[in-house]
C-alpha positions in Angstrom: 133.6 81.6 85.9 131.2 78.3 85.9 129.9 78.2 82.2 132.7 75.5 81.2 132.0 73.1 84.7 130.3 70.7 82.8 132.9 70.6 80.2 135.1 67.9 82.5 137.7 66.2 79.8 139.1 67.7 76.5 142.4 67.7 75.0 142.7 71.4 73.9 145.6 73.3 72.1 145.7 76.8 71.2 147.6 77.6 67.9 148.2 81.1 68.0 149.7 83.4 65.7 152.6 85.7 66.8 153.7 87.7 63.3 155.2 90.7 63.3 151.5 92.5 62.0 150.2 91.8 65.3 152.6 93.9 67.5 153.4 93.9 71.2 150.5 95.4 72.3 147.9 93.2 70.6 149.8 90.4 71.6 149.3 91.4 75.0 145.5 91.8 74.5 146.0 88.0 73.2 147.8 86.7 76.0 144.9 88.6 78.2 142.1 86.6 76.4 143.6 83.6 76.2 143.9 83.6 79.8 140.3 84.6 80.4 139.3 81.7 78.4 141.8 79.0 80.3 140.7 80.3 83.3 136.9 78.7 82.5 137.8 75.7 82.1 138.3 73.0 84.3 142.2 72.3 84.0 144.0 69.3 85.5 145.6 66.1 84.3 142.7 64.3 84.5 140.0 66.7 82.9 141.0 69.4 80.8 144.6 69.3 79.3 145.5 72.7 77.7 148.2 73.2 74.9 150.2 76.2 73.2 151.6 76.5 70.1 152.8 80.2 68.6 154.0 80.4 64.8 155.1 82.8 62.7 157.4 81.0 59.9 158.0 78.5 62.2 155.7 76.7 64.9 156.9 76.9 68.8 155.3 74.3 71.5 154.9 76.4 74.3 153.1 74.0 76.2 152.4 70.5 75.7 149.3 68.9 76.8 151.4 67.2 79.9 153.7 70.2 80.5 151.6 71.9 83.6 150.0 69.7 86.5 148.8 73.0 87.9 146.3 75.4 86.6 147.5 78.7 88.3 150.9 77.7 87.0 149.9 77.5 83.2 148.0 80.6 83.7 151.4 82.6 85.1 153.2 80.9 82.3 150.3 82.9 79.9 151.1 85.9 81.1 154.8 85.7 79.9 154.4 84.1 76.5 156.9 85.1 74.3 156.2 87.1 71.1 158.4 87.3 68.7 157.3 88.4 65.3 157.9 86.9 61.8 155.9 85.9 59.0 152.6 83.6 58.9 152.5 80.0 58.1 149.4 78.8 59.5 149.2 75.7 57.2 152.7 74.7 58.4 151.6 75.4 62.4 148.7 72.6 62.0 150.7 70.4 60.7 153.1 70.7 63.5 150.6 70.7 65.6 149.0 67.5 64.5 152.5 65.6 64.5 154.0 67.0 67.6 151.2 68.2 70.4 148.5 66.2 69.4 150.3 62.8 69.9 150.5 60.1 73.0 154.2 61.4 74.3 152.9 64.5 74.5 150.2 64.2 76.8 147.1 63.4 74.0 144.9 61.3 75.3 143.1 60.4 72.1 143.6 57.0 72.7 141.5 56.9 76.2 138.1 58.7 73.8 139.6 62.5 74.9 138.1 65.0 72.8 140.6 66.6 70.9 140.5 70.8 70.0 141.9 73.2 68.3 141.6 77.3 68.7 143.6 78.6 65.7 143.5 83.0 66.4 145.4 84.6 63.2 145.2 88.0 62.4 146.0 87.9 58.6 146.3 85.5 55.2 148.4 82.7 56.0 151.5 82.8 53.8 151.4 78.5 53.2 148.0 76.5 52.2 145.7 75.7 55.1 143.5 73.6 53.5 144.5 70.3 53.5 146.9 70.8 56.4 143.2 71.1 58.2 141.5 68.2 56.6 144.5 66.2 57.7 144.2 67.7 61.5 140.0 67.2 61.2 140.4 63.5 59.8 142.8 63.0 63.1 139.7 63.6 65.0 140.6 67.1 65.6 137.5 70.2 66.0 139.2 73.0 65.0 137.7 76.8 65.7 139.2 79.6 63.9 139.5 83.1 65.3 140.1 85.3 62.9 141.2 88.8 63.3 142.2 92.1 61.5 143.4 91.3 58.7 142.1 87.3 58.6 140.9 85.6 55.4 137.2 84.8 56.3 137.5 82.0 53.4 140.9 80.9 55.0 139.1 80.5 58.3 136.0 78.5 56.9 138.5 76.0 54.9 140.2 75.5 58.3 137.0 75.5 60.7 134.9 72.6 61.6 131.2 72.0 60.5 129.4 73.9 60.9 131.1 77.7 60.5 128.5 79.5 62.7 129.8 77.5 65.5 133.7 77.3 64.7 134.3 80.7 62.9 134.8 83.8 64.9 135.7 87.0 62.9 136.8 90.5 64.7 137.7 93.9 63.5 140.6 94.8 66.3 142.2 92.7 69.0 139.9 94.9 71.4 137.1 93.2 70.9 139.0 89.9 72.2 137.2 90.6 75.8 134.2 91.0 74.4 134.4 87.6 72.4 135.9 85.6 75.3 132.3 85.1 76.6 130.6 84.0 73.6 133.6 81.6 72.6 133.7 80.1 75.8 130.0 79.2 75.5 129.9 77.6 72.2 133.6 75.8 73.0 132.1 74.3 76.5 128.9 74.0 75.0 130.3 71.7 72.1 132.7 69.7 74.8 129.8 69.1 76.5 127.8 67.6 73.6 130.1 65.7 72.4 130.9 64.1 75.7 127.4 62.8 76.0 126.8 62.6 72.1 123.0 63.2 70.8 123.9 59.8 69.1 122.8 57.6 71.9 119.4 59.7 71.6 119.3 59.7 68.1 119.1 55.9 68.6 116.7 55.3 71.0 114.2 57.0 68.6 115.3 55.6 65.4 115.4 51.7 66.9 111.4 52.3 67.1 111.1 53.1 63.6 108.7 50.7 62.4 110.0 50.5 59.0 111.5 52.3 56.3 113.0 51.7 52.7 116.0 54.3 52.5 118.3 54.4 49.4 122.0 56.2 49.3 122.6 57.8 45.8 126.8 58.4 46.1 128.6 60.2 43.4 131.3 58.2 42.0 132.5 61.0 39.9 136.5 61.4 39.0 137.0 64.6 41.0 136.1 62.6 44.4 139.9 61.3 46.1 140.0 57.6 47.8 139.8 59.7 50.9 136.9 61.2 50.1 135.2 58.2 49.1 136.1 56.5 52.6 134.4 59.6 54.1 131.3 58.7 51.9 131.4 55.7 53.3 131.9 56.0 56.9 129.1 58.4 56.7 126.6 55.7 55.5 127.8 53.4 58.1 127.4 55.6 60.8 123.9 55.9 59.5 123.0 52.5 59.7 124.1 52.1 63.2 120.9 54.4 64.1 118.4 51.9 62.7 116.9 48.5 63.5 117.8 46.5 60.1 115.3 43.4 59.1 113.8 42.4 56.1 110.1 43.6 57.9 112.0 46.7 59.4 114.2 49.4 58.3 116.2 48.2 54.8 119.1 50.0 53.0 120.1 49.9 49.3 123.1 51.5 47.7 123.7 52.8 44.3 126.8 55.0 42.8 127.3 56.7 39.8 129.3 58.8 38.1 128.6 58.5 33.7 125.8 56.2 35.0 124.1 54.8 37.5 125.6 51.3 38.9 123.6 49.2 41.6 125.7 48.2 44.4 123.2 46.4 46.6 118.9 46.4 46.5 116.8 46.9 49.6 116.7 43.3 49.8 120.1 41.9 49.6 121.3 42.7 53.1 119.0 41.8 56.5 121.8 42.8 59.0 123.9 45.7 60.0 127.1 43.5 59.8 126.4 42.7 56.3 125.2 46.0 55.2 128.2 47.8 56.2 130.8 45.0 55.0 129.4 45.4 51.6 129.8 49.3 52.1 133.4 49.0 52.8 133.6 46.8 50.0 132.9 49.2 47.3 135.5 50.7 45.4 135.4 54.3 43.7 136.0 54.1 40.1 135.8 57.6 38.4 133.8 59.3 35.5 131.9 62.9 35.2 128.8 63.9 37.3 125.3 62.5 35.6 123.0 63.2 38.6 119.8 63.5 36.5 120.2 60.2 35.1 120.9 58.6 38.2 117.6 59.9 39.8 115.2 58.7 36.7 117.1 55.4 37.5 116.3 55.0 41.1 112.7 55.5 40.3 112.0 51.6 39.3 114.1 50.7 42.9 111.5 52.2 44.7 108.5 50.5 42.7 110.1 47.2 43.4 110.2 47.9 47.0 106.9 48.0 47.6 106.3 44.5 45.5 108.9 42.8 47.6 108.1 44.4 51.3 104.5 43.2 50.1 103.2 46.9 51.2 104.2 50.7 51.1 106.2 51.9 53.7 107.9 55.1 54.1 110.4 55.8 51.2 114.1 57.8 51.1 116.5 59.1 49.0 119.8 60.4 49.9 122.0 61.9 47.7 125.6 62.6 48.3 127.4 65.0 45.6 130.7 66.6 45.1 129.5 68.5 42.1 127.7 70.4 39.6 125.5 67.6 37.6 126.4 67.6 33.9 122.4 67.0 32.9 119.1 68.0 34.4 117.8 66.7 38.0 114.5 68.6 38.5 112.4 66.8 36.6 114.0 63.5 37.1 113.6 64.3 41.3 109.7 65.9 40.8 108.9 62.7 39.2 110.3 60.5 42.4 108.3 62.8 44.7 105.3 62.4 42.8 106.3 58.7 44.5 106.4 59.6 47.6 110.0 59.5 48.4 111.2 62.2 50.7 114.5 63.4 49.5 117.6 64.8 50.9 120.3 66.4 49.0 124.3 66.6 50.5 126.3 68.7 48.8 129.9 69.0 48.9 132.8 70.5 47.7 131.6 72.2 44.1 128.3 71.4 44.4 125.4 73.8 43.1 123.2 74.8 45.8 120.5 75.5 42.8 120.7 71.5 42.0 121.0 70.9 45.3 117.0 72.2 46.0 115.8 71.0 43.2 117.1 67.4 44.2 115.2 68.0 47.3 112.3 70.1 47.0 112.9 71.3 50.3 115.9 73.5 51.3 115.0 72.1 54.5 116.4 69.1 53.4 119.7 70.3 51.8 122.8 70.4 53.4 126.0 71.8 52.4 129.7 71.1 53.6 133.0 72.4 52.4 135.0 69.3 52.8 134.0 65.4 53.0 135.3 65.1 56.6 132.7 67.4 57.7 130.2 64.5 56.8 130.5 63.1 60.2 129.2 66.3 61.9 125.8 66.0 59.9 124.6 62.2 60.2 122.6 63.4 63.6 121.1 66.1 61.6 119.7 63.9 58.9 119.1 61.2 61.3 117.0 63.0 63.6 114.8 64.4 60.1 114.1 61.1 59.2 113.5 59.2 62.9 111.5 62.5 63.8 109.6 61.9 60.5 108.9 58.3 61.7 108.4 59.2 65.4 105.5 61.2 64.8 103.1 59.5 62.8 100.0 58.2 64.5 100.3 60.1 68.0 98.1 61.5 70.2 99.3 64.6 72.2 98.4 68.1 73.3 101.6 70.5 72.8 101.7 73.8 74.1 104.1 76.8 73.5 104.6 79.3 75.7 107.1 82.0 74.4 108.8 84.7 76.0 107.5 88.2 74.4 109.6 90.6 76.5 111.3 93.8 74.8 115.1 92.0 75.1 114.0 89.9 71.6 114.1 91.9 69.3 112.0 91.6 65.9 114.8 89.0 63.9 114.9 86.8 67.3 111.2 87.0 67.3 111.0 85.5 64.0 113.6 82.9 64.7 111.0 81.7 67.5 108.2 81.4 65.6 109.9 79.3 63.1 110.9 76.9 65.3 107.5 76.8 66.7 106.5 76.0 62.9 109.5 73.1 62.5 107.9 71.1 65.5 104.3 71.5 64.4 105.4 70.4 60.8 106.5 67.3 62.3 103.8 66.5 63.9 100.5 64.8 62.5 97.8 67.5 63.4 93.9 66.6 63.7 91.0 66.7 65.7 92.0 63.0 67.1 96.1 63.6 66.8 98.1 66.3 67.7 96.4 70.0 68.9 98.7 72.7 69.3 98.3 75.8 71.3 100.3 78.8 72.0 100.3 81.9 74.6 102.8 84.6 74.6 103.9 86.2 77.7 106.0 89.5 79.2 104.7 91.3 82.0 101.4 89.3 81.5 100.4 87.3 79.1 98.1 86.9 75.5 96.7 83.3 74.6 97.2 83.1 71.1 95.2 80.0 70.3 94.3 77.0 73.0 94.7 73.5 71.8 91.1 73.1 70.6 90.8 76.2 68.2 92.6 74.7 65.0 92.8 70.7 64.3 94.6 72.4 60.6 98.5 72.4 59.9 98.0 75.3 57.9 95.4 77.2 60.3 98.1 77.1 63.1 101.0 78.1 61.1 98.7 81.0 59.6 97.7 82.2 63.4 101.8 81.8 64.5 102.6 84.0 61.2 100.2 86.5 62.8 101.7 86.6 65.7 102.7 90.2 67.5 105.2 90.9 69.8 104.4 92.3 73.2 107.3 93.8 74.1 107.4 94.2 78.1 108.9 92.2 81.0 109.4 88.7 82.2 106.7 87.5 84.3 107.4 83.5 83.9 106.2 82.0 86.9 103.0 83.7 85.9 102.4 82.8 82.8 102.7 78.8 83.4 100.1 79.4 85.9 97.5 80.9 83.6 98.6 78.5 80.6 98.1 75.5 83.2 94.4 76.3 83.2 93.9 75.2 79.6 95.5 71.8 79.5 92.1 71.1 81.2 89.3 69.3 79.4 86.9 72.6 80.4 89.5 74.9 78.4 90.5 72.5 75.6 93.0 70.3 76.9 92.6 66.6 76.9 94.0 65.2 80.0 94.2 61.6 79.5 96.5 62.2 76.5 99.8 62.9 76.3 100.1 66.3 77.4 103.8 68.8 76.8 104.6 72.3 77.4 107.2 74.0 75.4 108.6 76.9 77.6 111.4 79.5 75.6 112.9 82.4 77.2 115.6 84.9 76.7 116.2 86.0 80.0 115.8 85.8 84.2 112.7 85.8 85.3 111.0 88.4 87.7 108.7 86.0 89.3 108.9 82.3 91.1 109.1 79.8 88.6 109.1 77.0 91.2 106.0 76.7 92.8 104.1 77.2 89.3 105.9 74.8 87.1 106.0 72.3 89.9 101.8 72.4 90.5 102.0 72.2 86.6 103.9 68.9 86.8 101.5 67.4 89.2 99.0 67.6 86.5 100.9 65.1 84.4 102.5 67.6 81.9 105.9 67.0 80.8 107.7 70.6 80.4 110.4 71.4 78.2 112.6 74.8 79.2 114.5 76.1 76.5 116.9 79.2 77.7 118.4 81.5 74.9 121.3 84.5 75.4 120.5 85.7 79.1 118.8 82.7 80.3 119.0 82.0 83.7 119.7 78.0 84.1 118.8 77.1 87.9 115.2 78.5 86.6 115.2 76.4 83.7 115.8 73.4 85.9 113.1 74.6 88.3 110.9 74.8 85.1 111.2 71.8 83.7 111.9 69.4 87.1 114.5 67.6 85.0 117.7 68.3 83.2 117.1 66.0 80.2 114.6 68.7 79.2 116.5 71.4 79.5 118.2 73.1 76.8 121.0 76.1 76.9 121.6 77.7 73.9 123.5 81.4 72.9 121.2 82.9 70.4 117.8 82.5 68.6 120.2 81.1 66.0 120.8 78.0 67.7 117.1 77.2 67.6 117.3 75.8 64.8 120.1 73.3 65.7 117.1 72.2 68.5 114.7 71.6 66.0 114.5 67.9 65.1 115.9 67.1 68.9 112.8 68.3 70.6 110.3 67.3 68.1 111.9 63.9 67.9 111.6 63.6 71.6 108.4 64.8 72.0 106.8 62.6 68.9 108.7 59.8 70.6 107.4 59.7 74.4 103.7 60.7 73.0 104.5 57.6 70.8 104.7 55.7 73.5 101.9 56.9 75.5 99.7 56.6 72.6 101.2 52.9 72.2 100.2 52.3 76.0 96.8 53.7 75.3 96.4 51.3 72.1 97.2 48.1 74.6 94.9 49.5 77.5 92.4 49.7 75.0 93.1 46.5 73.4 93.0 44.6 76.4 89.5 46.1 77.6 88.0 44.8 74.9 89.4 41.4 74.8 88.6 41.2 78.3 84.9 42.3 77.2 84.8 39.5 74.6 86.5 37.0 77.0 84.3 37.5 79.9 80.8 39.4 79.3 77.9 36.9 78.9 75.0 38.0 77.0 72.2 38.9 79.0 69.5 36.6 77.0 69.5 33.6 76.4 
């Protein structure tokens, strides 16, 4: 199996339930499942190390991370992994694994920056508490996957697993389904290991440091329900956020207000003008406790943002990021609406017992709300918000052509087709559509192709979104090469394209093309069109690379749900590159104008 070839370095520990409810036959199926998953990993002392802990009433270390140097020997041992029966103390197993397996003496390489991963496999309710044990393990830097079979309790799996749950929680009705789950878990596990080994932080930072200017306030819940550890997680989240921006009086400015019964100004936008001073100030904030009057705190923010325009000398993009862990005791909708009327974009992050209704009332848009079960999950979402904000800025004032070429074959069901539409709509929503701005075109393909609209048909965002909503699926084969050849014509001036501008093609496909893609894609790239290839479900990775011509513009996903994870990533990348081209064009134009003024002589004296 080649799925995990890119996942080169990780420490992975399987925490396996061996309680009496499983039985010998089901435990045999569990052994087979472990054997299949480990077979797909690049196991060796310098690459992926594997550990195994079995547990019932007590936990037993079957394999430490440095027990086996040879993959074949490890696989042979998995075949005879002992089964004892007994109770189900999952919380104790998490603590045991943290204290006895994820340690340097037993092969853990955390000190070297190697990713730490735990995969919990259980078939029933734990006889002890799992939440705190899981939080402590995650805070130790371990990413947790939770696999529940048969009578496992979903709420417990969610308590254990890392964020987001759709990538870290798996539920199956019986042990016979493990064979089918193997490929799904394997792909997600390997994809996440690769993603974290090459973090998106660098890519996000490249976009964000080019964010010209912004005024960003954090509104931080300081109520009594937040422990000192939770408070520290919020501080870390804000510090990680700041790292991505060019901080300065004329660039990105950061302010912070904490609140409980009433708001307290910690520092204004003008207080600190460099990253180091900001981090020191954030780390010195002390939690006091109290009630949760989020509405009062929101009302307080209005005058701070008004003062921002005065101190900067002009209006800059304004953002408010609200962090809260509970339901507000006062009304939030009206004060939040007043802030949005001032042009402030609000993101609402809810933790633990926060109200989803109130989060949406605060943000005014469900897409700007994020909920996580625990504060330690905040570190998993910083890129999500950062990309959102930075793609907003990267997409301002660019000129480019963006064409979507979407697979409409019969292997895509109605719900998946809608998710593909939603992806396109998000990318478009981040762009400034207009006759002299961004132009968008869409073509579907199957055995044949169908032009929905060319680049010069719509100059209104609403018209484009309406046309996408009206798209009907073709339900035939997959002739991707043929479609690329056809769409190539629509980048030409005669068909509505603007060859002098940045031109992008985004190809979305769920399967292997039934024709050649290399030749048509290469011909299109030779015209200066940059191609992004997004493969979903049963796509062919080799063909994606042939289409894009560059692995940096290839995105592979397991299902159409994962398109949502790519929305901000793709839009920010396209916009930033478009902005670079626009700046270059502006500089060339300025040079021509300066030369004309300096060099030209009047014809008549």
